[in-house]
C-alpha positions as CSV (number, residue, x, y, z in Angstrom):
1,M,6.2,13.1,18.2
2,Q,7.1,11.4,21.5
3,A,9.3,8.0,20.2
4,A,6.7,5.5,20.0
5,S,4.6,7.5,17.6
6,R,7.5,8.7,15.7
7,E,8.2,4.5,14.6
8,S,4.5,3.8,14.4
9,Y,4.5,6.5,12.2
10,K,7.5,5.9,10.3
11,A,6.4,2.6,9.7
12,A,3.0,3.8,8.0
13,V,5.5,6.5,5.4
14,E,7.9,3.1,4.6
15,R,4.0,1.5,4.1
16,L,3.0,4.2,1.8
17,E,6.5,5.1,-0.5
18,A,6.6,0.8,-1.3
19,Y,3.4,1.5,-2.7
20,T,3.1,4.6,-4.5
21,R,6.1,3.4,-6.5
22,G,4.3,1.2,-8.9
23,A,0.5,2.5,-8.4
24,Q,-1.0,5.5,-10.3
25,P,-1.1,9.5,-9.6
26,Q,-5.2,9.0,-9.8
27,A,-5.3,6.0,-8.0
28,I,-2.5,7.4,-5.0
29,A,-4.4,10.7,-5.0
30,A,-7.6,8.8,-4.3
31,T,-6.1,6.4,-1.4
32,A,-4.7,9.8,0.3
33,D,-8.6,11.0,0.2
34,G,-9.3,7.9,2.1
35,V,-6.7,8.4,4.1
36,L,-7.4,12.3,5.5
37,S,-11.2,11.0,6.0
38,V,-10.4,8.2,8.8
39,A,-8.2,11.6,9.6
40,D,-11.4,13.6,9.9
41,L,-13.1,10.6,12.0
42,L,-10.7,10.0,14.5
43,R,-10.9,14.9,14.5
44,R,-14.4,14.5,14.9
45,E,-14.8,11.1,17.5
46,V,-12.4,11.8,20.8
47,R,-13.6,8.1,21.6
48,L,-12.8,6.1,18.2
49,R,-9.4,7.5,18.3
50,R,-8.8,6.7,22.5
51,A,-9.7,3.4,21.4
52,L,-7.9,3.0,18.4
53,S,-4.5,4.1,20.5
54,D,-5.3,2.5,24.0
55,P,-2.6,0.2,24.4
56,A,-4.2,-1.9,27.0
57,R,-5.8,-3.5,23.3
58,S,-3.2,-4.8,21.0
59,G,-2.7,-3.5,17.7
60,T,-4.6,-6.5,16.2
61,D,-7.2,-5.7,17.6
62,R,-7.2,-2.3,16.6
63,A,-6.7,-2.5,13.5
64,G,-9.3,-5.0,13.1
65,L,-12.3,-2.2,15.0
66,L,-10.8,-0.1,12.4
67,G,-11.2,-1.9,9.5
68,T,-15.0,-3.3,10.7
69,M,-15.9,0.7,10.9
70,L,-14.3,1.5,7.2
71,R,-14.3,-1.9,4.9
72,G,-16.1,-1.4,2.1
73,K,-16.4,3.1,3.1
74,V,-12.3,3.8,2.0
75,D,-10.3,2.1,-1.4
76,E,-8.5,-1.0,0.6
77,Q,-5.3,0.9,-0.2
78,A,-5.7,3.3,2.0
79,L,-7.5,1.5,4.5
80,D,-3.9,-1.5,4.9
81,L,-2.7,2.2,5.5
82,S,-4.9,3.2,8.1
83,S,-4.6,-0.5,9.8
84,T,-1.1,0.3,9.5
85,L,-1.3,3.0,11.6
86,V,-4.2,2.0,14.1
87,A,-1.5,-1.3,14.8
88,N,1.2,0.1,16.3
89,R,2.0,2.3,19.4
90,W,0.8,5.7,20.3
91,S,2.1,7.9,22.8
92,A,-1.0,9.4,22.8
93,P,-5.1,9.7,21.1
94,S,-3.7,13.2,19.7
95,E,-0.7,12.1,17.6
96,L,-2.5,8.9,16.5
97,L,-5.1,11.8,14.9
98,D,-1.5,14.4,13.7
99,G,-0.2,10.5,12.3
100,A,-3.4,10.1,9.9
101,E,-3.3,13.9,8.7
102,R,0.1,13.6,7.9
103,L,-0.2,10.3,5.8
104,G,-2.9,11.7,4.0
105,V,-0.1,14.5,3.4
106,E,2.1,13.0,2.3
107,A,0.2,11.2,0.0
108,L,-1.3,13.5,-1.5
109,L,2.3,14.5,-2.5
110,A,3.3,11.7,-4.0
111,S,0.8,11.6,-6.0
112,A,2.3,15.7,-7.2
113,D,5.7,14.1,-7.1
114,A,4.3,11.0,-9.4
115,T,3.5,13.6,-12.4
116,G,6.2,16.6,-11.9
117,D,4.1,18.7,-10.8
118,L,5.3,18.7,-7.1
119,G,7.4,21.8,-8.0
120,E,3.8,24.1,-9.0
121,V,1.7,22.4,-5.9
122,E,4.3,24.3,-4.0
123,D,4.1,27.9,-5.2
124,E,0.1,27.8,-5.6
125,L,0.3,26.7,-2.2
126,F,2.7,29.8,-1.3
127,R,0.8,32.6,-3.7
128,F,-2.7,31.5,-2.2
129,G,-1.9,32.3,1.2
130,Q,-0.7,35.5,0.1
131,L,-3.5,36.3,-1.5
132,V,-5.8,34.8,1.7
133,A,-3.3,38.0,3.5
134,G,-3.8,39.9,1.2
135,Q,-7.9,40.5,1.7
136,P,-8.8,40.0,5.2
137,Q,-12.6,39.8,4.4
138,L,-11.5,36.3,2.6
139,A,-9.6,35.9,5.9
140,T,-12.2,36.0,8.2
141,V,-14.7,33.9,5.6
142,L,-12.4,31.0,5.5
143,T,-11.4,31.0,9.3
144,D,-14.0,31.7,10.6
145,P,-15.1,29.1,13.4
146,I,-18.9,29.3,13.6
147,A,-19.1,28.7,9.5
148,P,-19.2,24.7,8.7
149,L,-16.3,23.5,7.9
150,A,-17.9,22.1,3.9
151,Q,-19.1,25.5,3.1
152,R,-15.4,27.3,3.3
153,A,-14.4,23.9,1.5
154,G,-17.2,25.3,-1.0
155,L,-15.6,28.8,-1.2
156,V,-12.2,27.1,-1.8
157,R,-13.2,25.2,-4.5
158,E,-14.9,27.6,-6.0
159,L,-11.8,29.9,-6.3
160,L,-9.2,27.5,-7.4
161,E,-10.6,24.7,-9.0
162,G,-9.7,24.9,-12.3
163,K,-6.8,27.5,-11.5
164,A,-4.7,25.2,-9.4
165,H,-4.0,21.8,-9.4
166,P,-6.6,19.3,-8.2
167,V,-3.4,19.1,-5.2
168,T,-3.3,21.9,-4.1
169,V,-7.1,22.5,-3.9
170,R,-7.3,19.3,-1.6
171,L,-4.0,20.4,0.5
172,V,-6.1,23.9,1.0
173,E,-9.1,21.8,2.5
174,V,-6.7,20.5,4.6
175,A,-5.3,23.0,6.2
176,L,-8.2,24.6,7.0
177,S,-9.0,21.9,9.1
178,G,-6.4,22.9,11.3
179,F,-4.1,20.7,9.9
180,G,-1.3,19.6,13.5
181,G,-3.7,22.0,15.7
182,R,-2.4,25.1,13.5
183,S,-4.2,28.1,12.5
184,F,-5.0,28.6,8.4
185,S,-2.1,30.4,7.9
186,G,0.2,28.0,9.9
187,A,-1.3,25.1,8.4
188,L,-1.2,26.4,4.4
189,T,3.1,27.6,6.2
190,R,3.7,23.8,7.1
191,L,2.5,22.3,3.6
192,V,4.6,24.6,1.9
193,E,7.4,23.7,3.9
194,L,6.5,19.7,3.4
195,T,6.1,20.3,0.3
196,A,9.3,21.6,-0.9
197,D,11.5,19.2,1.2
198,R,9.8,16.3,-0.5
199,R,11.8,17.9,-2.9
200,D,14.8,17.4,-0.9
201,R,14.7,21.8,-0.7
202,Q,14.5,23.8,2.4
203,V,11.8,27.4,1.8
204,A,12.7,31.1,2.2
205,Y,10.4,33.4,3.1
206,V,11.5,37.1,2.1
207,T,9.7,40.5,3.1
208,V,11.2,42.9,0.6
209,A,10.1,46.9,-0.1
210,A,10.6,45.7,-3.5
211,P,10.0,42.9,-5.7
212,L,13.6,40.8,-6.4
213,D,14.5,40.3,-10.2
214,D,15.0,36.9,-11.4
215,A,18.8,37.6,-11.0
216,E,18.6,39.3,-7.4
217,E,16.1,35.6,-6.5
218,Q,18.4,33.4,-8.2
219,R,21.5,35.0,-6.6
220,L,20.2,34.7,-2.5
221,G,18.9,31.4,-3.3
222,A,22.0,30.3,-4.1
223,R,24.0,32.1,-1.4
224,L,21.4,30.5,0.9
225,A,22.1,27.5,-0.1
226,E,25.8,27.3,0.3
227,L,24.5,28.0,3.8
228,Y,21.8,25.3,4.2
229,G,23.6,22.7,1.9
230,R,20.7,22.3,0.4
231,Q,19.0,23.3,-2.6
232,V,16.6,26.8,-1.7
233,D,13.6,27.8,-2.8
234,V,12.5,31.6,-2.4
235,K,9.4,33.1,-1.2
236,Q,9.2,36.7,-2.0
237,T,6.8,39.3,0.2
238,V,6.6,42.4,-0.8
239,D,5.8,44.3,2.1
240,P,7.0,48.3,1.1
241,D,7.0,49.2,5.1
242,I,9.9,48.0,5.1
243,L,11.3,51.2,3.5
244,G,14.2,49.0,1.8
245,G,16.5,45.5,2.7
246,M,15.3,42.4,3.5
247,S,14.3,40.6,6.0
248,V,15.0,36.6,5.4
249,R,13.3,33.1,7.8
250,V,14.5,29.8,7.0
251,G,13.0,27.9,9.5
252,S,13.7,29.1,12.9
253,D,16.1,31.1,11.5
254,L,15.3,34.8,11.3
255,Y,18.1,37.9,9.2
256,D,16.0,41.0,9.7
257,G,18.3,43.8,7.4
258,T,15.7,45.5,7.0
259,I,15.5,49.6,7.3
260,L,11.9,49.5,9.8
261,R,14.3,47.3,12.0
262,R,16.7,49.8,12.4
263,L,14.6,52.8,12.7
264,K,13.0,51.4,15.5
265,E,16.5,50.8,16.6
266,T,17.0,53.8,16.4
267,R,14.7,55.0,18.2
268,N,14.6,52.6,20.6
269,A,18.3,53.6,22.4
270,F,17.2,57.2,21.6
271,A,14.7,56.8,23.8
272,K,16.6,55.3,26.5
273,R,19.0,58.4,27.1
């Protein structure tokens, strides 16, 4: 986001945090659904998105327009938060959409935080991403742009309801809609990272040929925490094709110490002779 949009988003987040401090988790989750429904509306209605971010209109006018459309259709807190978003300046209509999506996600995470379930949600999002990545047919169905979003969301609910936290299910639905303009897998990854960030943690994606045991994972996490000055959640992916060693990605940092990489480097070196 550009500077003006960041400031507008910050104002809405501060309002959200003030609200969540005294609210019940179920009420926060309902508010999150309301904000995400506003984001869905902005995604579908390009002209409305432009009108609600038009700098030629006053913030009061923009908030009034939104209120006229949504009053009685979403709860008062969702309307208040969404009105806070549109009443402030946005550098581009697309950034207003990004802000609404992100605010809805933060509200969902706040509801899970209030019940102490953020760690569970983080793990479930990661495991579902692995499940989809390991089943190409499922991945194709969930990412099919021709299939209606409601149909794909229904499949997610069939797979996860009763087996995962309700916030996890809702966040996977957000990922299906292309959170932040990302692919489904990219959106899931970003949601895992946002969940960890709310717990003041970093995520390390570790690929190994054979699973690390608990002690090895804890040692790796402790070493990475020393390097990054923050607790690190290790997320393992097992890939026998790397043959041995491991690769570790934290944010934009990548360490590839796999045997597969070394073999490729050796092969390339011989090819250049």
